[in-house]
Z-matrix of the N, CA and C atoms (Angstrom, degrees):
N
C 1 1.468
C 2 1.525 1 108.50
N 3 1.325 2 118.20 1 131.87
C 4 1.458 3 121.45 2 -179.59
C 5 1.518 4 110.26 3 -69.35
N 6 1.323 5 114.82 4 163.70
C 7 1.472 6 121.21 5 -179.16
C 8 1.518 7 110.23 6 -61.85
N 9 1.349 8 117.87 7 -42.25
C 10 1.457 9 118.98 8 -176.80
C 11 1.528 10 111.18 9 -70.76
N 12 1.342 11 117.64 10 -37.56
C 13 1.454 12 118.87 11 176.70
C 14 1.517 13 111.29 12 -65.99
N 15 1.345 14 116.01 13 -37.50
C 16 1.461 15 118.73 14 176.32
C 17 1.508 16 111.57 15 -63.01
N 18 1.362 17 116.02 16 -40.81
C 19 1.458 18 119.18 17 178.66
C 20 1.515 19 111.37 18 -62.39
N 21 1.354 20 116.33 19 -36.65
C 22 1.457 21 119.25 20 179.62
C 23 1.523 22 112.06 21 -69.82
N 24 1.335 23 116.62 22 -23.14
C 25 1.459 24 119.86 23 -175.96
C 26 1.510 25 112.92 24 -86.29
N 27 1.317 26 117.39 25 -10.75
C 28 1.452 27 121.79 26 -177.10
C 29 1.521 28 109.68 27 -101.05
N 30 1.305 29 116.56 28 127.12
C 31 1.468 30 120.46 29 176.99
C 32 1.493 31 109.34 30 -81.62
N 33 1.330 32 117.49 31 131.67
C 34 1.455 33 122.31 32 -178.16
C 35 1.523 34 107.94 33 -113.02
N 36 1.367 35 118.09 34 108.64
C 37 1.465 36 120.68 35 -173.48
C 38 1.517 37 114.22 36 -56.91
N 39 1.348 38 118.02 37 -37.48
C 40 1.469 39 118.87 38 -175.88
C 41 1.516 40 112.67 39 -70.16
N 42 1.347 41 117.01 40 -19.66
C 43 1.469 42 118.55 41 -175.22
C 44 1.517 43 113.47 42 -116.07
N 45 1.312 44 118.00 43 0.46
C 46 1.444 45 120.79 44 -172.60
C 47 1.526 46 112.55 45 -64.25
N 48 1.340 47 116.61 46 -25.76
C 49 1.458 48 119.42 47 -179.80
C 50 1.509 49 112.81 48 -80.46
N 51 1.335 50 117.06 49 -14.30
C 52 1.453 51 120.10 50 -173.50
C 53 1.529 52 111.70 51 -78.54
N 54 1.355 53 116.68 52 -51.50
C 55 1.467 54 120.98 53 -178.00
C 56 1.514 55 107.96 54 -175.46
N 57 1.338 56 118.65 55 159.35
C 58 1.469 57 119.83 56 176.99
C 59 1.503 58 110.60 57 -61.10
N 60 1.337 59 117.53 58 132.62
C 61 1.464 60 121.74 59 -172.84
C 62 1.514 61 112.43 60 -60.04
N 63 1.355 62 117.42 61 -38.77
C 64 1.456 63 119.69 62 -174.55
C 65 1.517 64 112.19 63 -73.66
N 66 1.343 65 119.87 64 -10.40
C 67 1.447 66 122.40 65 178.00
C 68 1.516 67 112.02 66 -89.02
N 69 1.323 68 117.99 67 2.32
C 70 1.457 69 122.10 68 -174.96
C 71 1.514 70 111.59 69 -116.98
N 72 1.308 71 116.21 70 160.48
C 73 1.444 72 120.51 71 165.74
C 74 1.526 73 108.42 72 -74.20
N 75 1.335 74 116.83 73 138.89
C 76 1.457 75 121.19 74 -177.81
C 77 1.528 76 109.39 75 -116.89
N 78 1.337 77 116.51 76 149.45
C 79 1.447 78 119.32 77 177.41
C 80 1.525 79 109.15 78 -151.04
N 81 1.329 80 117.22 79 137.26
C 82 1.460 81 123.10 80 174.60
C 83 1.512 82 108.11 81 -98.03
N 84 1.345 83 116.96 82 131.79
C 85 1.458 84 120.26 83 -173.45
C 86 1.530 85 111.23 84 -137.55
N 87 1.334 86 114.41 85 166.69
C 88 1.467 87 123.77 86 171.55
C 89 1.516 88 107.40 87 -130.56
N 90 1.327 89 116.18 88 124.83
C 91 1.473 90 121.97 89 177.62
C 92 1.519 91 109.10 90 -113.85
N 93 1.339 92 117.03 91 129.07
C 94 1.456 93 120.99 92 177.01
C 95 1.524 94 109.08 93 -125.89
N 96 1.342 95 116.28 94 147.44
C 97 1.454 96 120.94 95 -179.16
C 98 1.513 97 109.65 96 -153.18
N 99 1.323 98 116.00 97 139.80
C 100 1.464 99 122.79 98 173.62
C 101 1.519 100 107.82 99 -126.21
N 102 1.337 101 116.32 100 122.61
C 103 1.463 102 122.70 101 174.85
C 104 1.530 103 108.85 102 -113.34
N 105 1.306 104 116.64 103 131.80
C 106 1.459 105 121.66 104 175.29
C 107 1.519 106 108.61 105 -119.54
N 108 1.353 107 116.52 106 114.07
C 109 1.459 108 122.73 107 -179.34
C 110 1.540 109 109.46 108 -94.91
N 111 1.322 110 116.31 109 122.31
C 112 1.467 111 122.41 110 -176.24
C 113 1.527 112 108.90 111 -120.14
N 114 1.336 113 119.64 112 116.63
C 115 1.464 114 119.91 113 177.05
C 116 1.539 115 110.21 114 -73.68
N 117 1.326 116 116.51 115 135.75
C 118 1.469 117 120.91 116 179.42
C 119 1.515 118 111.91 117 -117.69
N 120 1.348 119 117.76 118 -16.59
C 121 1.472 120 121.96 119 176.73
C 122 1.536 121 105.54 120 -165.48
N 123 1.315 122 116.21 121 175.15
C 124 1.450 123 120.10 122 178.34
C 125 1.521 124 110.55 123 -64.60
N 126 1.342 125 116.40 124 116.83
C 127 1.454 126 121.07 125 -178.92
C 128 1.492 127 115.35 126 78.58
N 129 1.352 128 118.49 127 9.11
C 130 1.456 129 121.99 128 -178.70
C 131 1.529 130 108.14 129 -127.47
N 132 1.329 131 115.81 130 134.98
C 133 1.465 132 119.56 131 178.29
C 134 1.512 133 109.99 132 -141.51
N 135 1.332 134 114.92 133 157.77
C 136 1.461 135 122.91 134 172.94
C 137 1.523 136 106.77 135 -116.95
N 138 1.332 137 116.62 136 132.67
C 139 1.450 138 121.67 137 177.03
C 140 1.523 139 109.64 138 -112.81
N 141 1.319 140 116.86 139 125.39
C 142 1.465 141 123.31 140 175.30
C 143 1.525 142 108.48 141 -101.24
N 144 1.327 143 116.75 142 130.49
C 145 1.468 144 121.45 143 -171.32
C 146 1.532 145 110.99 144 -124.08
N 147 1.327 146 114.51 145 138.19
C 148 1.471 147 121.13 146 173.46
C 149 1.532 148 107.49 147 -133.59
N 150 1.332 149 116.13 148 127.42
C 151 1.464 150 121.03 149 -176.63
C 152 1.517 151 108.54 150 -131.74
N 153 1.329 152 115.94 151 138.07
C 154 1.468 153 122.73 152 173.13
C 155 1.529 154 108.20 153 -137.33
N 156 1.323 155 116.46 154 130.23
C 157 1.460 156 122.04 155 -178.50
C 158 1.530 157 109.70 156 -124.51
N 159 1.310 158 115.73 157 132.96
C 160 1.451 159 122.87 158 -174.88
C 161 1.548 160 109.30 159 -119.24
N 162 1.325 161 115.81 160 144.12
C 163 1.454 162 121.42 161 -173.86
C 164 1.506 163 111.28 162 -135.53
N 165 1.332 164 116.69 163 137.30
C 166 1.464 165 121.70 164 174.89
C 167 1.530 166 109.62 165 -68.10
N 168 1.333 167 116.52 166 -44.98
C 169 1.452 168 120.82 167 -175.45
C 170 1.520 169 112.37 168 -73.39
N 171 1.345 170 117.17 169 -25.25
C 172 1.474 171 120.36 170 -177.36
C 173 1.523 172 112.15 171 -106.50
N 174 1.320 173 117.73 172 21.25
C 175 1.456 174 123.16 173 168.28
C 176 1.521 175 114.71 174 65.33
N 177 1.330 176 116.89 175 46.80
C 178 1.451 177 119.90 176 174.87
C 179 1.509 178 113.77 177 103.11
N 180 1.340 179 115.62 178 -142.60
C 181 1.470 180 119.86 179 179.80
C 182 1.522 181 109.69 180 -60.96
N 183 1.342 182 116.23 181 121.26
C 184 1.459 183 119.29 182 -179.63
C 185 1.510 184 113.08 183 -120.32
N 186 1.340 185 117.83 184 -14.22
C 187 1.475 186 119.29 185 177.88
C 188 1.517 187 110.91 186 -151.00
N 189 1.325 188 116.31 187 135.40
C 190 1.464 189 122.23 188 173.81
C 191 1.525 190 107.95 189 -127.84
N 192 1.326 191 115.82 190 147.70
C 193 1.450 192 120.63 191 179.47
C 194 1.527 193 108.76 192 -141.28
N 195 1.332 194 114.58 193 135.62
C 196 1.464 195 121.32 194 174.96
C 197 1.527 196 106.67 195 -128.79
N 198 1.327 197 115.66 196 127.78
C 199 1.452 198 117.77 197 -174.60
C 200 1.507 199 114.24 198 -145.65
N 201 1.326 200 114.94 199 166.25
C 202 1.454 201 122.68 200 174.24
C 203 1.534 202 107.08 201 -136.53
N 204 1.339 203 115.90 202 140.26
C 205 1.457 204 121.76 203 -176.43
C 206 1.514 205 108.33 204 -136.14
N 207 1.314 206 117.10 205 131.02
C 208 1.461 207 122.67 206 175.83
C 209 1.526 208 108.08 207 -102.31
N 210 1.346 209 116.74 208 124.73
C 211 1.455 210 121.09 209 -179.14
C 212 1.520 211 110.54 210 -116.80
N 213 1.333 212 115.90 211 140.21
C 214 1.459 213 122.98 212 -179.42
C 215 1.529 214 108.65 213 -129.06
N 216 1.325 215 117.34 214 118.31
C 217 1.474 216 121.21 215 177.22
C 218 1.525 217 108.59 216 -77.49
N 219 1.326 218 115.92 217 121.70
C 220 1.473 219 121.22 218 -176.96
C 221 1.519 220 111.90 219 -107.51
N 222 1.318 221 118.41 220 -14.89
C 223 1.469 222 123.87 221 177.34
C 224 1.506 223 107.09 222 -163.65
N 225 1.330 224 117.12 223 169.07
C 226 1.445 225 120.40 224 179.59
C 227 1.530 226 110.10 225 -61.69
N 228 1.320 227 116.50 226 119.81
C 229 1.463 228 121.41 227 179.77
C 230 1.501 229 115.15 228 79.52
N 231 1.354 230 119.22 229 7.80
C 232 1.465 231 121.51 230 -177.66
C 233 1.538 232 109.08 231 -128.33
N 234 1.318 233 116.80 232 129.98
C 235 1.464 234 121.48 233 -179.67
C 236 1.521 235 110.22 234 -134.77
N 237 1.321 236 115.87 235 136.97
C 238 1.465 237 123.03 236 171.41
C 239 1.531 238 108.32 237 -99.62
N 240 1.327 239 116.60 238 143.68
C 241 1.452 240 120.32 239 -178.86
C 242 1.516 241 112.91 240 -144.39
N 243 1.318 242 115.42 241 156.36
C 244 1.449 243 122.19 242 175.24
C 245 1.514 244 109.93 243 -154.96
N 246 1.327 245 117.58 244 146.79
C 247 1.460 246 118.08 245 -177.39
C 248 1.509 247 113.46 246 -170.35
N 249 1.342 248 114.60 247 -168.68
C 250 1.457 249 124.12 248 -174.71
C 251 1.519 250 109.05 249 -136.19
N 252 1.343 251 115.29 250 146.05
C 253 1.462 252 120.31 251 172.60
C 254 1.518 253 110.65 252 -136.51
N 255 1.343 254 115.22 253 143.16
C 256 1.453 255 123.04 254 170.92
C 257 1.519 256 107.39 255 -105.58
N 258 1.333 257 116.90 256 121.30
C 259 1.452 258 122.47 257 -175.89
C 260 1.512 259 109.36 258 -111.91
N 261 1.337 260 116.70 259 127.85
C 262 1.458 261 121.51 260 -179.79
C 263 1.510 262 111.68 261 -114.59
N 264 1.338 263 117.23 262 141.17
C 265 1.456 264 124.30 263 177.01
C 266 1.519 265 109.56 264 -105.15
N 267 1.342 266 116.75 265 138.17
C 268 1.472 267 121.00 266 -173.97
C 269 1.528 268 110.17 267 -138.78
N 270 1.339 269 115.26 268 159.27
C 271 1.456 270 124.26 269 174.73
C 272 1.513 271 112.60 270 50.30
N 273 1.354 272 118.47 271 -117.88
C 274 1.474 273 121.06 272 -175.46
C 275 1.506 274 114.43 273 -80.03
N 276 1.304 275 119.35 274 2.98
C 277 1.464 276 122.23 275 -179.97
C 278 1.527 277 109.36 276 -78.90
N 279 1.338 278 116.20 277 116.74
C 280 1.449 279 120.32 278 -177.07
C 281 1.528 280 112.83 279 -86.75
N 282 1.336 281 117.76 280 -1.03
C 283 1.458 282 121.02 281 178.56
C 284 1.515 283 111.63 282 -72.94
N 285 1.320 284 115.64 283 163.95
C 286 1.481 285 121.78 284 178.97
C 287 1.516 286 109.91 285 -93.14
N 288 1.320 287 116.58 286 158.58
C 289 1.458 288 121.22 287 170.56
C 290 1.538 289 109.37 288 -63.30
N 291 1.331 290 116.51 289 137.44
C 292 1.454 291 120.34 290 -175.69
C 293 1.506 292 112.13 291 -126.81
N 294 1.333 293 115.63 292 153.00
C 295 1.459 294 122.95 293 166.26
C 296 1.531 295 106.36 294 -107.45
N 297 1.326 296 115.92 295 136.37
C 298 1.474 297 119.64 296 -177.75
C 299 1.527 298 110.13 297 -132.85
N 300 1.318 299 114.64 298 136.06
C 301 1.456 300 122.41 299 167.17
C 302 1.511 301 107.79 300 -105.45
N 303 1.348 302 117.41 301 154.87
C 304 1.468 303 120.70 302 179.70
C 305 1.508 304 110.69 303 -152.51
N 306 1.324 305 113.67 304 151.01
C 307 1.450 306 122.21 305 175.04
C 308 1.538 307 105.98 306 -133.32
N 309 1.338 308 115.91 307 146.76
C 310 1.451 309 118.30 308 -176.48
C 311 1.515 310 111.68 309 -154.89
N 312 1.330 311 113.45 310 158.58
C 313 1.475 312 123.11 311 171.22
C 314 1.503 313 107.05 312 -124.52
N 315 1.335 314 117.85 313 126.52
C 316 1.463 315 123.56 314 177.56
C 317 1.511 316 108.03 315 -115.71
N 318 1.331 317 116.78 316 130.89
C 319 1.460 318 121.78 317 179.17
C 320 1.517 319 109.85 318 -135.69
N 321 1.318 320 116.32 319 140.57
C 322 1.472 321 123.02 320 -178.96
C 323 1.522 322 109.43 321 -118.99
N 324 1.335 323 114.82 322 130.94
C 325 1.461 324 121.87 323 177.72
C 326 1.531 325 108.15 324 -128.31
N 327 1.338 326 116.31 325 88.24
C 328 1.458 327 119.06 326 -177.60
C 329 1.517 328 110.84 327 64.87
N 330 1.334 329 116.07 328 -119.66
C 331 1.462 330 120.80 329 -178.41
C 332 1.518 331 112.97 330 -84.29
N 333 1.300 332 117.78 331 -3.92
C 334 1.476 333 122.07 332 -177.03
C 335 1.521 334 109.54 333 -106.16
N 336 1.342 335 115.59 334 130.56
C 337 1.455 336 121.90 335 173.71
C 338 1.538 337 108.24 336 -118.51
N 339 1.309 338 116.72 337 141.03
C 340 1.457 339 121.22 338 178.23
C 341 1.526 340 109.76 339 -128.82
N 342 1.330 341 115.18 340 153.48
C 343 1.464 342 120.89 341 175.41
C 344 1.526 343 108.99 342 -144.02
N 345 1.305 344 116.07 343 131.01
C 346 1.460 345 122.86 344 174.53
C 347 1.517 346 107.56 345 -115.26
N 348 1.320 347 117.03 346 113.08
C 349 1.460 348 121.20 347 -173.40
C 350 1.522 349 110.07 348 -122.18
N 351 1.340 350 116.82 349 143.75
C 352 1.446 351 123.41 350 170.79
C 353 1.523 352 108.05 351 -122.52
N 354 1.332 353 116.70 352 128.21
C 355 1.472 354 123.57 353 177.75
C 356 1.521 355 109.43 354 -107.37
N 357 1.340 356 115.66 355 144.42
C 358 1.469 357 122.45 356 167.11
C 359 1.520 358 107.99 357 -117.54
N 360 1.327 359 116.79 358 119.96
C 361 1.459 360 123.35 359 -175.07
C 362 1.533 361 110.89 360 -101.75
N 363 1.330 362 116.99 361 126.80
C 364 1.470 363 123.19 362 177.32
C 365 1.528 364 107.94 363 -111.74
N 366 1.313 365 116.18 364 113.82
C 367 1.469 366 122.22 365 -173.38
C 368 1.517 367 109.54 366 -114.56
N 369 1.337 368 118.34 367 134.40
C 370 1.471 369 120.42 368 -178.36
C 371 1.516 370 114.10 369 -68.58
N 372 1.332 371 118.71 370 -9.76
C 373 1.458 372 121.11 371 -179.24
C 374 1.521 373 114.08 372 -85.88
N 375 1.326 374 117.14 373 -1.73
C 376 1.458 375 119.75 374 179.48
C 377 1.512 376 111.42 375 -171.56
N 378 1.344 377 118.31 376 158.23
C 379 1.462 378 121.04 377 -175.95
C 380 1.529 379 114.52 378 -82.14
N 381 1.337 380 117.31 379 -14.26
C 382 1.479 381 118.31 380 -175.07
C 383 1.532 382 110.15 381 -71.99
N 384 1.326 383 114.30 382 153.31
C 385 1.472 384 121.47 383 175.65
C 386 1.510 385 108.39 384 -100.10
N 387 1.329 386 116.56 385 122.82
C 388 1.446 387 121.53 386 178.15
C 389 1.517 388 110.52 387 -88.90
N 390 1.332 389 117.49 388 127.21
C 391 1.456 390 122.59 389 -178.51
C 392 1.522 391 110.77 390 -106.01
N 393 1.324 392 116.03 391 136.97
C 394 1.459 393 121.07 392 175.16
C 395 1.523 394 110.10 393 -127.32
N 396 1.315 395 116.31 394 139.34
C 397 1.463 396 122.79 395 176.97
C 398 1.522 397 106.80 396 -113.74
N 399 1.353 398 116.08 397 126.13
C 400 1.467 399 120.43 398 -168.71
C 401 1.538 400 111.39 399 -133.82
N 402 1.318 401 119.60 400 86.99
C 403 1.471 402 120.92 401 172.54
C 404 1.521 403 111.33 402 -79.19
N 405 1.328 404 116.74 403 140.55
C 406 1.465 405 122.30 404 -178.79
C 407 1.530 406 109.19 405 -137.08
N 408 1.337 407 115.74 406 143.22
C 409 1.457 408 121.53 407 173.88
C 410 1.521 409 108.73 408 -135.45
N 411 1.350 410 115.32 409 140.36
C 412 1.473 411 120.62 410 -179.24
C 413 1.526 412 109.05 411 -137.78
N 414 1.332 413 113.73 412 139.86
C 415 1.482 414 120.87 413 177.28
C 416 1.524 415 108.82 414 -118.55
N 417 1.338 416 116.49 415 131.04
C 418 1.448 417 122.87 416 178.01
C 419 1.526 418 110.48 417 -112.00
N 420 1.344 419 116.48 418 132.76
C 421 1.470 420 121.25 419 179.29
C 422 1.533 421 108.50 420 -119.73
N 423 1.333 422 117.75 421 103.55
C 424 1.478 423 120.47 422 -176.50
C 425 1.534 424 111.89 423 -63.05
N 426 1.330 425 114.81 424 143.25
C 427 1.465 426 121.67 425 174.19
C 428 1.527 427 108.11 426 -115.90
N 429 1.334 428 117.46 427 97.01
C 430 1.448 429 120.35 428 -178.80
C 431 1.516 430 111.73 429 79.49
N 432 1.335 431 114.96 430 -159.84
C 433 1.460 432 121.20 431 -173.40
C 434 1.515 433 114.09 432 -113.02
N 435 1.331 434 118.73 433 11.51
C 436 1.458 435 121.96 434 -175.63
C 437 1.526 436 113.52 435 -100.38
N 438 1.320 437 117.19 436 8.95
C 439 1.451 438 120.56 437 176.82
C 440 1.511 439 116.00 438 92.13
N 441 1.355 440 117.00 439 -5.33
C 442 1.467 441 119.79 440 177.25
C 443 1.526 442 109.22 441 -74.82
N 444 1.328 443 117.51 442 137.57
C 445 1.470 444 120.24 443 -177.69
C 446 1.526 445 109.51 444 -149.26
N 447 1.324 446 114.57 445 144.86
C 448 1.466 447 119.49 446 167.75
C 449 1.532 448 108.34 447 -84.70
N 450 1.309 449 116.97 448 152.12
C 451 1.459 450 119.79 449 178.59
C 452 1.522 451 110.97 450 -145.67
N 453 1.317 452 114.50 451 156.03
C 454 1.456 453 121.96 452 173.44
C 455 1.524 454 108.05 453 -143.20
N 456 1.321 455 117.46 454 140.89
C 457 1.459 456 120.65 455 -178.62
C 458 1.511 457 111.26 456 -141.79
N 459 1.320 458 115.00 457 155.77
C 460 1.464 459 122.14 458 175.85
C 461 1.533 460 108.70 459 -137.22
N 462 1.325 461 116.09 460 136.56
C 463 1.454 462 122.43 461 176.00
C 464 1.524 463 109.99 462 -136.28
N 465 1.326 464 117.21 463 134.17
C 466 1.461 465 123.04 464 176.18
C 467 1.515 466 109.78 465 -113.43
N 468 1.339 467 116.07 466 151.11
C 469 1.463 468 123.25 467 178.28
C 470 1.521 469 108.79 468 -118.72
N 471 1.333 470 116.79 469 118.46
C 472 1.444 471 122.71 470 175.77
C 473 1.536 472 109.08 471 -114.08
N 474 1.321 473 116.77 472 130.60
C 475 1.468 474 121.84 473 -179.59
C 476 1.521 475 109.46 474 -110.03
N 477 1.336 476 118.79 475 110.39
C 478 1.460 477 120.49 476 -176.26
C 479 1.522 478 114.78 477 -80.61
N 480 1.354 479 119.10 478 -12.18
C 481 1.450 480 119.74 479 -177.54
C 482 1.525 481 111.66 480 -139.00
N 483 1.317 482 114.94 481 161.77
C 484 1.472 483 123.69 482 179.15
C 485 1.523 484 108.85 483 -111.60
N 486 1.335 485 116.77 484 141.57
C 487 1.470 486 121.87 485 177.63
C 488 1.515 487 109.98 486 -122.79
N 489 1.321 488 116.32 487 159.64
C 490 1.463 489 121.17 488 177.60
C 491 1.521 490 112.06 489 -72.62
N 492 1.351 491 117.45 490 -19.69
C 493 1.458 492 119.18 491 -179.03
C 494 1.527 493 113.14 492 -88.54
N 495 1.326 494 118.73 493 3.23
C 496 1.460 495 117.06 494 169.46
C 497 1.510 496 117.71 495 134.89
N 498 1.319 497 119.02 496 -17.08
C 499 1.469 498 119.16 497 178.93
C 500 1.530 499 109.45 498 -77.22
N 501 1.349 500 114.79 499 134.89
C 502 1.453 501 120.85 500 178.28
C 503 1.514 502 110.18 501 -120.49
N 504 1.302 503 117.24 502 135.04
C 505 1.462 504 120.87 503 -176.04
C 506 1.514 505 110.58 504 -67.20
N 507 1.359 506 115.33 505 154.52
C 508 1.457 507 121.68 506 177.82
C 509 1.513 508 111.04 507 125.11
N 510 1.340 509 114.73 508 -171.68
C 511 1.464 510 120.21 509 177.47
C 512 1.521 511 107.77 510 -79.72
N 513 1.349 512 116.22 511 119.52
C 514 1.467 513 119.40 512 -167.45
C 515 1.528 514 113.16 513 -101.91
N 516 1.331 515 118.92 514 -37.04
C 517 1.476 516 119.61 515 -178.59
C 518 1.523 517 109.62 516 -168.83
N 519 1.349 518 114.13 517 166.34
C 520 1.451 519 120.70 518 169.17
C 521 1.526 520 108.50 519 -137.49
N 522 1.342 521 113.90 520 150.41
C 523 1.465 522 121.72 521 176.76
C 524 1.532 523 109.17 522 -124.80
N 525 1.305 524 115.57 523 127.68
C 526 1.459 525 121.71 524 174.94
C 527 1.518 526 109.11 525 -120.88
N 528 1.336 527 117.16 526 134.28
C 529 1.444 528 122.13 527 -178.71
C 530 1.520 529 109.35 528 -131.23
N 531 1.337 530 116.56 529 138.86
C 532 1.464 531 122.86 530 171.20
C 533 1.507 532 107.57 531 -134.20
N 534 1.351 533 116.36 532 134.22
C 535 1.455 534 117.89 533 -176.98
C 536 1.505 535 112.75 534 -172.96
N 537 1.333 536 114.26 535 -161.25
C 538 1.445 537 121.11 536 -178.10
C 539 1.518 538 109.10 537 -131.81
N 540 1.348 539 116.14 538 140.11
C 541 1.456 540 122.69 539 175.75
C 542 1.518 541 109.00 540 -103.58
N 543 1.337 542 115.90 541 129.70
C 544 1.460 543 121.95 542 -176.00
C 545 1.521 544 108.77 543 -124.60
N 546 1.341 545 119.23 544 121.88
C 547 1.462 546 119.75 545 176.18
C 548 1.527 547 111.14 546 -73.13
N 549 1.333 548 115.75 547 143.96
C 550 1.468 549 122.08 548 175.62
C 551 1.513 550 106.56 549 -123.70
N 552 1.309 551 116.75 550 99.75
C 553 1.463 552 119.81 551 -174.86
C 554 1.523 553 110.11 552 71.36
N 555 1.349 554 115.70 553 -155.76
C 556 1.453 555 121.80 554 -177.20
C 557 1.511 556 113.68 555 -91.55
N 558 1.345 557 117.35 556 -20.88
C 559 1.462 558 118.86 557 -169.93
C 560 1.520 559 114.72 558 -121.31
N 561 1.341 560 118.67 559 8.16
C 562 1.460 561 121.56 560 -178.67
C 563 1.509 562 111.29 561 -133.64
N 564 1.318 563 114.78 562 146.94
C 565 1.464 564 122.17 563 173.88
C 566 1.530 565 108.33 564 -135.38
N 567 1.331 566 115.03 565 142.57
C 568 1.470 567 121.11 566 177.82
C 569 1.519 568 108.60 567 -118.58
N 570 1.334 569 116.35 568 122.35
C 571 1.451 570 122.05 569 171.85
C 572 1.523 571 108.26 570 -95.74
N 573 1.336 572 116.43 571 127.36
C 574 1.462 573 122.74 572 176.41
C 575 1.523 574 106.87 573 -121.61
N 576 1.318 575 118.04 574 123.38
C 577 1.448 576 117.49 575 -175.45
C 578 1.517 577 114.57 576 -157.18
N 579 1.330 578 114.04 577 171.16
C 580 1.455 579 122.41 578 172.28
C 581 1.525 580 107.14 579 -100.43
N 582 1.316 581 117.43 580 127.69
C 583 1.468 582 122.62 581 179.02
C 584 1.512 583 108.88 582 -114.93
N 585 1.331 584 114.59 583 129.68
C 586 1.449 585 120.95 584 174.20
C 587 1.535 586 108.11 585 -116.08
N 588 1.313 587 115.85 586 120.74
C 589 1.458 588 121.25 587 179.03
C 590 1.533 589 108.53 588 -116.04
N 591 1.329 590 115.37 589 124.94
C 592 1.467 591 121.16 590 -178.37
C 593 1.514 592 110.93 591 -120.95
N 594 1.334 593 115.88 592 128.31
C 595 1.466 594 122.07 593 175.39
C 596 1.529 595 107.83 594 -116.97
N 597 1.329 596 117.82 595 114.55
C 598 1.476 597 118.46 596 179.97
C 599 1.522 598 111.33 597 -65.48
N 600 1.311 599 115.47 598 147.29
C 601 1.458 600 119.94 599 177.88
C 602 1.509 601 111.66 600 -70.03
N 603 1.328 602 116.54 601 131.58
C 604 1.477 603 121.61 602 179.53
C 605 1.523 604 109.16 603 -136.42
N 606 1.327 605 115.96 604 150.05
C 607 1.473 606 122.04 605 -179.52
C 608 1.522 607 111.37 606 53.84
N 609 1.335 608 115.23 607 46.98
C 610 1.477 609 124.03 608 175.73
C 611 1.538 610 113.30 609 69.19
N 612 1.331 611 118.17 610 8.70
C 613 1.454 612 120.38 611 175.85
C 614 1.532 613 109.75 612 -85.47
N 615 1.339 614 116.74 613 152.36
C 616 1.454 615 121.05 614 178.13
C 617 1.517 616 109.47 615 -73.73
N 618 1.325 617 115.26 616 150.63
C 619 1.461 618 120.44 617 174.10
C 620 1.531 619 108.91 618 -66.74
N 621 1.318 620 115.59 619 154.77
C 622 1.466 621 122.28 620 -178.84
C 623 1.515 622 109.60 621 -125.27
N 624 1.345 623 116.52 622 130.73
C 625 1.450 624 121.52 623 176.01
C 626 1.521 625 109.74 624 -127.75
N 627 1.338 626 115.28 625 125.65
C 628 1.472 627 121.73 626 179.20
C 629 1.525 628 108.92 627 -110.33
N 630 1.339 629 115.01 628 137.29
C 631 1.468 630 122.13 629 175.62
C 632 1.524 631 106.64 630 -115.71
N 633 1.325 632 117.59 631 117.16
C 634 1.460 633 119.68 632 -172.66
C 635 1.519 634 112.28 633 -129.78
N 636 1.308 635 116.09 634 139.34
C 637 1.456 636 122.14 635 163.18
C 638 1.531 637 105.49 636 -81.61
N 639 1.331 638 116.79 637 123.86
C 640 1.458 639 120.15 638 -178.13
C 641 1.510 640 110.93 639 -114.82
N 642 1.326 641 116.40 640 132.21
C 643 1.470 642 123.82 641 179.09
C 644 1.520 643 108.49 642 -126.72
N 645 1.321 644 116.98 643 117.89
C 646 1.461 645 120.85 644 179.83
C 647 1.520 646 110.25 645 -127.21
N 648 1.331 647 115.91 646 119.10
C 649 1.440 648 122.48 647 178.15
C 650 1.533 649 107.96 648 -102.29
N 651 1.344 650 116.31 649 123.52
C 652 1.453 651 121.59 650 177.66
C 653 1.523 652 109.75 651 -114.08
N 654 1.332 653 116.54 652 125.18
C 655 1.447 654 123.03 653 -179.15
C 656 1.527 655 107.56 654 -110.87
N 657 1.323 656 117.47 655 115.56
C 658 1.455 657 123.16 656 178.66
C 659 1.532 658 109.05 657 -105.44
N 660 1.315 659 117.23 658 100.26
C 661 1.446 660 119.56 659 -178.78
C 662 1.528 661 110.81 660 -69.63
N 663 1.318 662 116.35 661 140.90
C 664 1.456 663 123.56 662 178.30
C 665 1.533 664 112.28 663 61.91
N 666 1.352 665 116.63 664 36.64
C 667 1.468 666 123.00 665 173.09
C 668 1.533 667 111.86 666 58.57
N 669 1.308 668 118.09 667 41.26
C 670 1.471 669 119.32 668 174.17
C 671 1.521 670 109.07 669 -64.47
N 672 1.325 671 117.81 670 135.99
C 673 1.452 672 123.62 671 177.33
C 674 1.520 673 107.64 672 -102.10
N 675 1.345 674 117.52 673 98.40
C 676 1.450 675 121.93 674 -173.71
C 677 1.529 676 110.53 675 -130.49
N 678 1.324 677 117.05 676 150.44
C 679 1.472 678 120.02 677 176.29
C 680 1.523 679 110.43 678 -64.93
N 681 1.324 680 116.61 679 145.18
C 682 1.456 681 122.35 680 -179.92
C 683 1.523 682 108.15 681 -103.05
N 684 1.330 683 116.45 682 114.70
C 685 1.471 684 121.41 683 -178.01
C 686 1.504 685 108.62 684 -133.06
N 687 1.346 686 115.00 685 134.39
C 688 1.467 687 118.10 686 173.91
C 689 1.514 688 109.80 687 -73.65
N 690 1.328 689 114.59 688 156.00
C 691 1.442 690 119.50 689 177.47
C 692 1.531 691 109.16 690 -75.19
């Protein structure tokens, strides 16, 4: 049985409400990310980010991202942030390299963490700025007292404008993740999870569903206590 037929034969609970699996394009992927949080002042931190995403359908590494984010704690459990990312397209990825600016608010309420992010996309194929609105929510369920926890998260992507270089307004995608967080020493955490990304079909295009193993290593220098959120 081929990989795609096998994927069509397996029911995926996180995506079953979106559309029948066999009516979509399917792809197996690997997502990796390293975040390094560096405190620069009381309540202020800089996060350095490295992302690499690999795809079966797109012949290996298809996207890389390098970014920096400045975060400012404005109240207990609330942080404002802003930053820049350089996004590269590789192998079978037909997208262009992009520059992105972003602003976000992160808030933590006990076991629940939320993030509201706005992206501005600058694409060399056209002068327009593509805007994305990305709300995210994550729930952590601790297992014992050693820092191990189960987690689940959901993120939606809303595009308020259309550009000539390819962005179309509307609901663009959702990402659902379920996994386990494992502490590594005092200053590192590793998130291991299954990520399901669904893009509804629009303008006569087929829907797209990605199934990814996601690995995210977070390094908190000097014992920073910060919410753990996937990009």
